[in-house]
mmCIF file as Biopython writes it, N, C-alpha, C and O atoms, coordinates in Angstrom:
data_model
#
loop_
_atom_site.group_PDB
_atom_site.id
_atom_site.type_symbol
_atom_site.label_atom_id
_atom_site.label_alt_id
_atom_site.label_comp_id
_atom_site.label_asym_id
_atom_site.label_entity_id
_atom_site.label_seq_id
_atom_site.pdbx_PDB_ins_code
_atom_site.Cartn_x
_atom_site.Cartn_y
_atom_site.Cartn_z
_atom_site.occupancy
_atom_site.B_iso_or_equiv
_atom_site.auth_seq_id
_atom_site.auth_asym_id
_atom_site.pdbx_PDB_model_num
ATOM 1   N N  . UNK A ? 1  ? 84.267  100.124 139.794 1.0 0.0 1  A 1 
ATOM 2   C CA . UNK A ? 1  ? 85.355  101.450 139.951 1.0 0.0 1  A 1 
ATOM 3   C C  . UNK A ? 1  ? 84.823  101.834 139.113 1.0 0.0 1  A 1 
ATOM 4   O O  . UNK A ? 1  ? 83.900  101.481 138.378 1.0 0.0 1  A 1 
ATOM 5   N N  . UNK A ? 2  ? 85.693  102.925 139.273 1.0 0.0 2  A 1 
ATOM 6   C CA . UNK A ? 2  ? 85.169  104.286 138.500 1.0 0.0 2  A 1 
ATOM 7   C C  . UNK A ? 2  ? 86.761  104.791 138.106 1.0 0.0 2  A 1 
ATOM 8   O O  . UNK A ? 2  ? 87.785  104.584 138.757 1.0 0.0 2  A 1 
ATOM 9   N N  . UNK A ? 3  ? 86.638  105.369 137.089 1.0 0.0 3  A 1 
ATOM 10  C CA . UNK A ? 3  ? 88.409  105.360 136.566 1.0 0.0 3  A 1 
ATOM 11  C C  . UNK A ? 3  ? 88.087  106.493 135.429 1.0 0.0 3  A 1 
ATOM 12  O O  . UNK A ? 3  ? 87.118  106.665 134.689 1.0 0.0 3  A 1 
ATOM 13  N N  . UNK A ? 4  ? 89.832  107.480 135.690 1.0 0.0 4  A 1 
ATOM 14  C CA . UNK A ? 4  ? 89.432  108.350 134.110 1.0 0.0 4  A 1 
ATOM 15  C C  . UNK A ? 4  ? 90.765  108.689 133.994 1.0 0.0 4  A 1 
ATOM 16  O O  . UNK A ? 4  ? 91.162  109.303 134.984 1.0 0.0 4  A 1 
ATOM 17  N N  . UNK A ? 5  ? 91.690  108.491 133.045 1.0 0.0 5  A 1 
ATOM 18  C CA . UNK A ? 5  ? 92.360  109.084 132.141 1.0 0.0 5  A 1 
ATOM 19  C C  . UNK A ? 5  ? 93.307  109.452 131.421 1.0 0.0 5  A 1 
ATOM 20  O O  . UNK A ? 5  ? 93.550  108.542 130.629 1.0 0.0 5  A 1 
ATOM 21  N N  . UNK A ? 6  ? 94.267  110.683 131.208 1.0 0.0 6  A 1 
ATOM 22  C CA . UNK A ? 6  ? 94.465  111.470 129.933 1.0 0.0 6  A 1 
ATOM 23  C C  . UNK A ? 6  ? 93.375  112.504 130.087 1.0 0.0 6  A 1 
ATOM 24  O O  . UNK A ? 6  ? 92.559  112.834 129.226 1.0 0.0 6  A 1 
ATOM 25  N N  . UNK A ? 7  ? 93.523  113.099 131.684 1.0 0.0 7  A 1 
ATOM 26  C CA . UNK A ? 7  ? 92.984  114.609 132.081 1.0 0.0 7  A 1 
ATOM 27  C C  . UNK A ? 7  ? 93.403  115.476 131.007 1.0 0.0 7  A 1 
ATOM 28  O O  . UNK A ? 7  ? 94.596  115.680 130.782 1.0 0.0 7  A 1 
ATOM 29  N N  . UNK A ? 8  ? 92.401  116.033 130.284 1.0 0.0 8  A 1 
ATOM 30  C CA . UNK A ? 8  ? 92.461  117.080 130.298 1.0 0.0 8  A 1 
ATOM 31  C C  . UNK A ? 8  ? 91.573  118.470 130.248 1.0 0.0 8  A 1 
ATOM 32  O O  . UNK A ? 8  ? 90.344  118.395 130.261 1.0 0.0 8  A 1 
ATOM 33  N N  . UNK A ? 9  ? 92.074  119.410 130.205 1.0 0.0 9  A 1 
ATOM 34  C CA . UNK A ? 9  ? 90.778  120.733 129.921 1.0 0.0 9  A 1 
ATOM 35  C C  . UNK A ? 9  ? 91.344  121.450 129.791 1.0 0.0 9  A 1 
ATOM 36  O O  . UNK A ? 9  ? 92.523  121.744 129.983 1.0 0.0 9  A 1 
ATOM 37  N N  . UNK A ? 10 ? 89.678  122.245 129.052 1.0 0.0 10 A 1 
ATOM 38  C CA . UNK A ? 10 ? 89.949  123.511 128.464 1.0 0.0 10 A 1 
ATOM 39  C C  . UNK A ? 10 ? 90.311  124.636 128.637 1.0 0.0 10 A 1 
ATOM 40  O O  . UNK A ? 10 ? 89.726  125.277 129.510 1.0 0.0 10 A 1 
ATOM 41  N N  . UNK A ? 11 ? 91.279  125.208 127.956 1.0 0.0 11 A 1 
ATOM 42  C CA . UNK A ? 11 ? 91.709  126.713 128.937 1.0 0.0 11 A 1 
ATOM 43  C C  . UNK A ? 11 ? 92.167  127.589 127.876 1.0 0.0 11 A 1 
ATOM 44  O O  . UNK A ? 11 ? 92.934  127.080 127.059 1.0 0.0 11 A 1 
ATOM 45  N N  . UNK A ? 12 ? 91.890  128.641 127.747 1.0 0.0 12 A 1 
ATOM 46  C CA . UNK A ? 12 ? 91.675  129.710 126.956 1.0 0.0 12 A 1 
ATOM 47  C C  . UNK A ? 12 ? 91.420  128.941 125.008 1.0 0.0 12 A 1 
ATOM 48  O O  . UNK A ? 12 ? 92.037  128.917 123.943 1.0 0.0 12 A 1 
ATOM 49  N N  . UNK A ? 13 ? 90.328  128.529 125.496 1.0 0.0 13 A 1 
ATOM 50  C CA . UNK A ? 13 ? 90.486  127.290 123.449 1.0 0.0 13 A 1 
ATOM 51  C C  . UNK A ? 13 ? 91.473  126.536 123.138 1.0 0.0 13 A 1 
ATOM 52  O O  . UNK A ? 13 ? 91.950  126.310 122.026 1.0 0.0 13 A 1 
ATOM 53  N N  . UNK A ? 14 ? 91.740  126.187 124.057 1.0 0.0 14 A 1 
ATOM 54  C CA . UNK A ? 14 ? 92.798  125.052 123.973 1.0 0.0 14 A 1 
ATOM 55  C C  . UNK A ? 14 ? 93.207  123.793 124.815 1.0 0.0 14 A 1 
ATOM 56  O O  . UNK A ? 14 ? 93.937  123.893 125.801 1.0 0.0 14 A 1 
ATOM 57  N N  . UNK A ? 15 ? 92.705  122.627 124.381 1.0 0.0 15 A 1 
ATOM 58  C CA . UNK A ? 15 ? 92.675  121.254 125.238 1.0 0.0 15 A 1 
ATOM 59  C C  . UNK A ? 15 ? 94.139  121.043 125.524 1.0 0.0 15 A 1 
ATOM 60  O O  . UNK A ? 15 ? 95.008  121.109 124.655 1.0 0.0 15 A 1 
ATOM 61  N N  . UNK A ? 16 ? 94.393  120.743 127.004 1.0 0.0 16 A 1 
ATOM 62  C CA . UNK A ? 16 ? 95.730  121.436 127.655 1.0 0.0 16 A 1 
ATOM 63  C C  . UNK A ? 16 ? 95.513  119.867 128.907 1.0 0.0 16 A 1 
ATOM 64  O O  . UNK A ? 16 ? 94.499  119.531 129.519 1.0 0.0 16 A 1 
ATOM 65  N N  . UNK A ? 17 ? 96.943  119.201 128.900 1.0 0.0 17 A 1 
ATOM 66  C CA . UNK A ? 17 ? 96.717  117.915 129.720 1.0 0.0 17 A 1 
ATOM 67  C C  . UNK A ? 17 ? 96.504  118.311 130.980 1.0 0.0 17 A 1 
ATOM 68  O O  . UNK A ? 17 ? 97.370  119.172 131.132 1.0 0.0 17 A 1 
ATOM 69  N N  . UNK A ? 18 ? 95.836  118.224 132.092 1.0 0.0 18 A 1 
ATOM 70  C CA . UNK A ? 18 ? 96.422  118.114 133.621 1.0 0.0 18 A 1 
ATOM 71  C C  . UNK A ? 18 ? 97.374  118.053 133.764 1.0 0.0 18 A 1 
ATOM 72  O O  . UNK A ? 18 ? 98.121  117.284 133.159 1.0 0.0 18 A 1 
ATOM 73  N N  . UNK A ? 19 ? 97.846  119.205 135.011 1.0 0.0 19 A 1 
ATOM 74  C CA . UNK A ? 19 ? 99.014  119.037 135.643 1.0 0.0 19 A 1 
ATOM 75  C C  . UNK A ? 19 ? 98.406  119.740 136.986 1.0 0.0 19 A 1 
ATOM 76  O O  . UNK A ? 19 ? 97.464  120.531 137.032 1.0 0.0 19 A 1 
ATOM 77  N N  . UNK A ? 20 ? 99.150  119.270 138.005 1.0 0.0 20 A 1 
ATOM 78  C CA . UNK A ? 20 ? 99.350  119.418 139.440 1.0 0.0 20 A 1 
ATOM 79  C C  . UNK A ? 20 ? 99.350  121.239 139.507 1.0 0.0 20 A 1 
ATOM 80  O O  . UNK A ? 20 ? 98.635  121.728 140.381 1.0 0.0 20 A 1 
ATOM 81  N N  . UNK A ? 21 ? 100.059 122.100 138.691 1.0 0.0 21 A 1 
ATOM 82  C CA . UNK A ? 21 ? 99.279  123.505 138.845 1.0 0.0 21 A 1 
ATOM 83  C C  . UNK A ? 21 ? 98.491  123.998 138.056 1.0 0.0 21 A 1 
ATOM 84  O O  . UNK A ? 21 ? 98.368  125.223 138.034 1.0 0.0 21 A 1 
ATOM 85  N N  . UNK A ? 22 ? 97.470  122.878 136.877 1.0 0.0 22 A 1 
ATOM 86  C CA . UNK A ? 22 ? 95.815  123.542 136.437 1.0 0.0 22 A 1 
ATOM 87  C C  . UNK A ? 22 ? 94.807  122.296 136.858 1.0 0.0 22 A 1 
ATOM 88  O O  . UNK A ? 22 ? 93.785  122.117 136.196 1.0 0.0 22 A 1 
ATOM 89  N N  . UNK A ? 23 ? 95.135  121.424 138.006 1.0 0.0 23 A 1 
ATOM 90  C CA . UNK A ? 23 ? 94.156  121.039 138.512 1.0 0.0 23 A 1 
ATOM 91  C C  . UNK A ? 23 ? 94.354  120.526 140.137 1.0 0.0 23 A 1 
ATOM 92  O O  . UNK A ? 23 ? 93.977  119.370 140.326 1.0 0.0 23 A 1 
ATOM 93  N N  . UNK A ? 24 ? 94.707  120.992 140.909 1.0 0.0 24 A 1 
ATOM 94  C CA . UNK A ? 24 ? 95.172  120.194 142.056 1.0 0.0 24 A 1 
ATOM 95  C C  . UNK A ? 24 ? 94.041  119.809 142.730 1.0 0.0 24 A 1 
ATOM 96  O O  . UNK A ? 24 ? 92.937  120.330 142.887 1.0 0.0 24 A 1 
ATOM 97  N N  . UNK A ? 25 ? 94.663  118.559 143.175 1.0 0.0 25 A 1 
ATOM 98  C CA . UNK A ? 25 ? 93.613  118.200 144.235 1.0 0.0 25 A 1 
ATOM 99  C C  . UNK A ? 25 ? 92.792  118.595 145.411 1.0 0.0 25 A 1 
ATOM 100 O O  . UNK A ? 25 ? 93.310  118.693 146.523 1.0 0.0 25 A 1 
ATOM 101 N N  . UNK A ? 26 ? 91.103  118.901 145.132 1.0 0.0 26 A 1 
ATOM 102 C CA . UNK A ? 26 ? 91.075  119.585 146.155 1.0 0.0 26 A 1 
ATOM 103 C C  . UNK A ? 26 ? 89.456  118.931 146.633 1.0 0.0 26 A 1 
ATOM 104 O O  . UNK A ? 26 ? 88.558  118.934 145.792 1.0 0.0 26 A 1 
ATOM 105 N N  . UNK A ? 27 ? 89.294  118.578 147.546 1.0 0.0 27 A 1 
ATOM 106 C CA . UNK A ? 27 ? 90.046  119.220 149.086 1.0 0.0 27 A 1 
ATOM 107 C C  . UNK A ? 27 ? 91.035  118.601 149.378 1.0 0.0 27 A 1 
ATOM 108 O O  . UNK A ? 27 ? 91.937  119.255 149.904 1.0 0.0 27 A 1 
ATOM 109 N N  . UNK A ? 28 ? 91.288  116.889 149.123 1.0 0.0 28 A 1 
ATOM 110 C CA . UNK A ? 28 ? 92.095  116.162 149.777 1.0 0.0 28 A 1 
ATOM 111 C C  . UNK A ? 28 ? 92.318  115.067 148.357 1.0 0.0 28 A 1 
ATOM 112 O O  . UNK A ? 28 ? 91.515  114.580 147.562 1.0 0.0 28 A 1 
ATOM 113 N N  . UNK A ? 29 ? 93.948  114.967 148.519 1.0 0.0 29 A 1 
ATOM 114 C CA . UNK A ? 29 ? 93.955  113.699 147.510 1.0 0.0 29 A 1 
ATOM 115 C C  . UNK A ? 29 ? 93.110  112.210 148.421 1.0 0.0 29 A 1 
ATOM 116 O O  . UNK A ? 29 ? 92.141  111.582 147.995 1.0 0.0 29 A 1 
ATOM 117 N N  . UNK A ? 30 ? 93.608  112.047 149.299 1.0 0.0 30 A 1 
ATOM 118 C CA . UNK A ? 30 ? 93.454  111.038 150.156 1.0 0.0 30 A 1 
ATOM 119 C C  . UNK A ? 30 ? 91.866  111.701 151.236 1.0 0.0 30 A 1 
ATOM 120 O O  . UNK A ? 30 ? 91.752  112.320 152.294 1.0 0.0 30 A 1 
ATOM 121 N N  . UNK A ? 31 ? 91.046  111.209 150.362 1.0 0.0 31 A 1 
ATOM 122 C CA . UNK A ? 31 ? 89.432  111.180 150.805 1.0 0.0 31 A 1 
ATOM 123 C C  . UNK A ? 31 ? 89.398  111.018 151.919 1.0 0.0 31 A 1 
ATOM 124 O O  . UNK A ? 31 ? 90.306  110.242 152.217 1.0 0.0 31 A 1 
ATOM 125 N N  . UNK A ? 32 ? 88.796  111.342 152.837 1.0 0.0 32 A 1 
ATOM 126 C CA . UNK A ? 32 ? 87.909  109.834 154.373 1.0 0.0 32 A 1 
ATOM 127 C C  . UNK A ? 32 ? 87.508  109.378 153.791 1.0 0.0 32 A 1 
ATOM 128 O O  . UNK A ? 32 ? 87.372  110.084 152.791 1.0 0.0 32 A 1 
ATOM 129 N N  . UNK A ? 33 ? 86.790  107.704 153.545 1.0 0.0 33 A 1 
ATOM 130 C CA . UNK A ? 33 ? 85.542  107.007 152.928 1.0 0.0 33 A 1 
ATOM 131 C C  . UNK A ? 33 ? 84.626  107.343 153.914 1.0 0.0 33 A 1 
ATOM 132 O O  . UNK A ? 33 ? 83.625  107.926 153.496 1.0 0.0 33 A 1 
ATOM 133 N N  . UNK A ? 34 ? 84.703  107.095 155.349 1.0 0.0 34 A 1 
ATOM 134 C CA . UNK A ? 34 ? 83.389  108.375 156.681 1.0 0.0 34 A 1 
ATOM 135 C C  . UNK A ? 34 ? 82.922  109.284 156.500 1.0 0.0 34 A 1 
ATOM 136 O O  . UNK A ? 34 ? 81.991  109.588 157.246 1.0 0.0 34 A 1 
ATOM 137 N N  . UNK A ? 35 ? 83.300  110.167 155.456 1.0 0.0 35 A 1 
ATOM 138 C CA . UNK A ? 35 ? 82.524  111.020 154.913 1.0 0.0 35 A 1 
ATOM 139 C C  . UNK A ? 35 ? 81.824  111.478 153.713 1.0 0.0 35 A 1 
ATOM 140 O O  . UNK A ? 35 ? 81.269  112.530 153.398 1.0 0.0 35 A 1 
ATOM 141 N N  . UNK A ? 36 ? 82.048  110.249 153.093 1.0 0.0 36 A 1 
ATOM 142 C CA . UNK A ? 36 ? 81.027  109.180 152.603 1.0 0.0 36 A 1 
ATOM 143 C C  . UNK A ? 36 ? 80.023  108.342 152.451 1.0 0.0 36 A 1 
ATOM 144 O O  . UNK A ? 36 ? 79.237  108.225 151.511 1.0 0.0 36 A 1 
ATOM 145 N N  . UNK A ? 37 ? 80.149  107.460 153.976 1.0 0.0 37 A 1 
ATOM 146 C CA . UNK A ? 37 ? 79.658  106.921 154.422 1.0 0.0 37 A 1 
ATOM 147 C C  . UNK A ? 37 ? 79.882  105.329 153.620 1.0 0.0 37 A 1 
ATOM 148 O O  . UNK A ? 37 ? 79.270  104.339 153.219 1.0 0.0 37 A 1 
ATOM 149 N N  . UNK A ? 38 ? 80.771  105.729 153.699 1.0 0.0 38 A 1 
ATOM 150 C CA . UNK A ? 38 ? 81.063  104.538 152.527 1.0 0.0 38 A 1 
ATOM 151 C C  . UNK A ? 38 ? 82.381  103.881 153.240 1.0 0.0 38 A 1 
ATOM 152 O O  . UNK A ? 38 ? 83.453  104.224 152.743 1.0 0.0 38 A 1 
ATOM 153 N N  . UNK A ? 39 ? 82.420  103.125 154.165 1.0 0.0 39 A 1 
ATOM 154 C CA . UNK A ? 39 ? 83.889  102.844 154.632 1.0 0.0 39 A 1 
ATOM 155 C C  . UNK A ? 39 ? 84.698  101.629 153.522 1.0 0.0 39 A 1 
ATOM 156 O O  . UNK A ? 39 ? 85.913  101.775 153.658 1.0 0.0 39 A 1 
ATOM 157 N N  . UNK A ? 40 ? 84.592  101.252 153.177 1.0 0.0 40 A 1 
ATOM 158 C CA . UNK A ? 40 ? 85.279  100.694 151.534 1.0 0.0 40 A 1 
ATOM 159 C C  . UNK A ? 40 ? 85.938  102.004 149.916 1.0 0.0 40 A 1 
ATOM 160 O O  . UNK A ? 40 ? 86.569  101.932 148.862 1.0 0.0 40 A 1 
ATOM 161 N N  . UNK A ? 41 ? 85.458  102.681 150.485 1.0 0.0 41 A 1 
ATOM 162 C CA . UNK A ? 41 ? 86.028  103.224 149.722 1.0 0.0 41 A 1 
ATOM 163 C C  . UNK A ? 41 ? 86.916  103.743 149.694 1.0 0.0 41 A 1 
ATOM 164 O O  . UNK A ? 41 ? 87.134  104.514 150.629 1.0 0.0 41 A 1 
ATOM 165 N N  . UNK A ? 42 ? 88.012  103.598 148.510 1.0 0.0 42 A 1 
ATOM 166 C CA . UNK A ? 42 ? 89.335  103.879 147.946 1.0 0.0 42 A 1 
ATOM 167 C C  . UNK A ? 42 ? 89.530  104.912 146.484 1.0 0.0 42 A 1 
ATOM 168 O O  . UNK A ? 42 ? 88.952  105.028 145.403 1.0 0.0 42 A 1 
ATOM 169 N N  . UNK A ? 43 ? 90.902  105.660 147.303 1.0 0.0 43 A 1 
ATOM 170 C CA . UNK A ? 43 ? 90.804  106.794 145.914 1.0 0.0 43 A 1 
ATOM 171 C C  . UNK A ? 43 ? 92.431  106.726 145.905 1.0 0.0 43 A 1 
ATOM 172 O O  . UNK A ? 43 ? 93.321  106.866 146.743 1.0 0.0 43 A 1 
ATOM 173 N N  . UNK A ? 44 ? 92.336  106.388 144.270 1.0 0.0 44 A 1 
ATOM 174 C CA . UNK A ? 44 ? 93.694  106.370 143.955 1.0 0.0 44 A 1 
ATOM 175 C C  . UNK A ? 44 ? 94.228  107.302 143.248 1.0 0.0 44 A 1 
ATOM 176 O O  . UNK A ? 44 ? 93.254  108.043 143.120 1.0 0.0 44 A 1 
ATOM 177 N N  . UNK A ? 45 ? 95.291  107.931 142.551 1.0 0.0 45 A 1 
ATOM 178 C CA . UNK A ? 45 ? 96.153  108.910 142.175 1.0 0.0 45 A 1 
ATOM 179 C C  . UNK A ? 45 ? 97.383  108.111 141.099 1.0 0.0 45 A 1 
ATOM 180 O O  . UNK A ? 45 ? 98.506  108.601 140.982 1.0 0.0 45 A 1 
ATOM 181 N N  . UNK A ? 46 ? 97.072  107.154 140.547 1.0 0.0 46 A 1 
ATOM 182 C CA . UNK A ? 46 ? 98.094  106.634 139.341 1.0 0.0 46 A 1 
ATOM 183 C C  . UNK A ? 46 ? 98.741  107.485 138.659 1.0 0.0 46 A 1 
ATOM 184 O O  . UNK A ? 46 ? 99.960  107.318 138.620 1.0 0.0 46 A 1 
ATOM 185 N N  . UNK A ? 47 ? 98.308  108.345 138.109 1.0 0.0 47 A 1 
ATOM 186 C CA . UNK A ? 47 ? 99.017  109.993 137.029 1.0 0.0 47 A 1 
ATOM 187 C C  . UNK A ? 47 ? 99.558  110.606 138.269 1.0 0.0 47 A 1 
ATOM 188 O O  . UNK A ? 47 ? 100.457 109.925 138.762 1.0 0.0 47 A 1 
ATOM 189 N N  . UNK A ? 48 ? 99.311  111.543 138.827 1.0 0.0 48 A 1 
ATOM 190 C CA . UNK A ? 48 ? 99.027  113.001 139.625 1.0 0.0 48 A 1 
ATOM 191 C C  . UNK A ? 48 ? 98.797  114.035 138.259 1.0 0.0 48 A 1 
ATOM 192 O O  . UNK A ? 48 ? 99.329  114.772 137.428 1.0 0.0 48 A 1 
ATOM 193 N N  . UNK A ? 49 ? 97.452  113.386 138.810 1.0 0.0 49 A 1 
ATOM 194 C CA . UNK A ? 49 ? 96.225  114.975 138.183 1.0 0.0 49 A 1 
ATOM 195 C C  . UNK A ? 49 ? 95.769  114.510 136.620 1.0 0.0 49 A 1 
ATOM 196 O O  . UNK A ? 49 ? 95.272  115.324 135.842 1.0 0.0 49 A 1 
ATOM 197 N N  . UNK A ? 50 ? 95.943  113.450 136.352 1.0 0.0 50 A 1 
ATOM 198 C CA . UNK A ? 50 ? 95.657  113.403 135.123 1.0 0.0 50 A 1 
ATOM 199 C C  . UNK A ? 50 ? 94.687  111.905 134.588 1.0 0.0 50 A 1 
ATOM 200 O O  . UNK A ? 50 ? 93.848  111.740 133.702 1.0 0.0 50 A 1 
ATOM 201 N N  . UNK A ? 51 ? 95.357  110.909 135.718 1.0 0.0 51 A 1 
ATOM 202 C CA . UNK A ? 51 ? 94.525  109.491 136.427 1.0 0.0 51 A 1 
ATOM 203 C C  . UNK A ? 51 ? 94.390  109.459 137.720 1.0 0.0 51 A 1 
ATOM 204 O O  . UNK A ? 51 ? 95.003  109.719 138.755 1.0 0.0 51 A 1 
ATOM 205 N N  . UNK A ? 52 ? 92.961  108.886 137.171 1.0 0.0 52 A 1 
ATOM 206 C CA . UNK A ? 52 ? 92.265  109.297 139.038 1.0 0.0 52 A 1 
ATOM 207 C C  . UNK A ? 52 ? 91.812  107.624 139.306 1.0 0.0 52 A 1 
ATOM 208 O O  . UNK A ? 52 ? 92.391  107.011 138.409 1.0 0.0 52 A 1 
ATOM 209 N N  . UNK A ? 53 ? 91.283  106.957 139.879 1.0 0.0 53 A 1 
ATOM 210 C CA . UNK A ? 53 ? 90.946  105.830 140.370 1.0 0.0 53 A 1 
ATOM 211 C C  . UNK A ? 53 ? 89.377  105.324 141.445 1.0 0.0 53 A 1 
ATOM 212 O O  . UNK A ? 53 ? 89.548  104.109 141.545 1.0 0.0 53 A 1 
ATOM 213 N N  . UNK A ? 54 ? 88.351  105.583 142.047 1.0 0.0 54 A 1 
ATOM 214 C CA . UNK A ? 54 ? 88.434  105.251 143.005 1.0 0.0 54 A 1 
ATOM 215 C C  . UNK A ? 54 ? 87.289  103.506 142.993 1.0 0.0 54 A 1 
ATOM 216 O O  . UNK A ? 54 ? 86.693  103.008 142.038 1.0 0.0 54 A 1 
ATOM 217 N N  . UNK A ? 55 ? 87.364  103.088 144.226 1.0 0.0 55 A 1 
ATOM 218 C CA . UNK A ? 55 ? 86.541  102.092 144.331 1.0 0.0 55 A 1 
ATOM 219 C C  . UNK A ? 55 ? 85.945  101.787 144.954 1.0 0.0 55 A 1 
ATOM 220 O O  . UNK A ? 55 ? 86.054  102.398 146.017 1.0 0.0 55 A 1 
ATOM 221 N N  . UNK A ? 56 ? 84.913  100.749 144.946 1.0 0.0 56 A 1 
ATOM 222 C CA . UNK A ? 56 ? 83.516  101.102 146.287 1.0 0.0 56 A 1 
ATOM 223 C C  . UNK A ? 56 ? 83.830  99.740  146.959 1.0 0.0 56 A 1 
ATOM 224 O O  . UNK A ? 56 ? 83.200  99.383  147.955 1.0 0.0 56 A 1 
#
């Protein structure tokens, strides 16, 4: 499992919490496991834009 929480971005010299407007999920919030040749891939966003979890 890979997880990151309380993400912040450095914008204009200041650390700023990640939000929907400054860190959109791209290309998608729901990746297709076959795109990564990993059928067991699970991608979760417990807290939009500031917390994500990938389980293989």
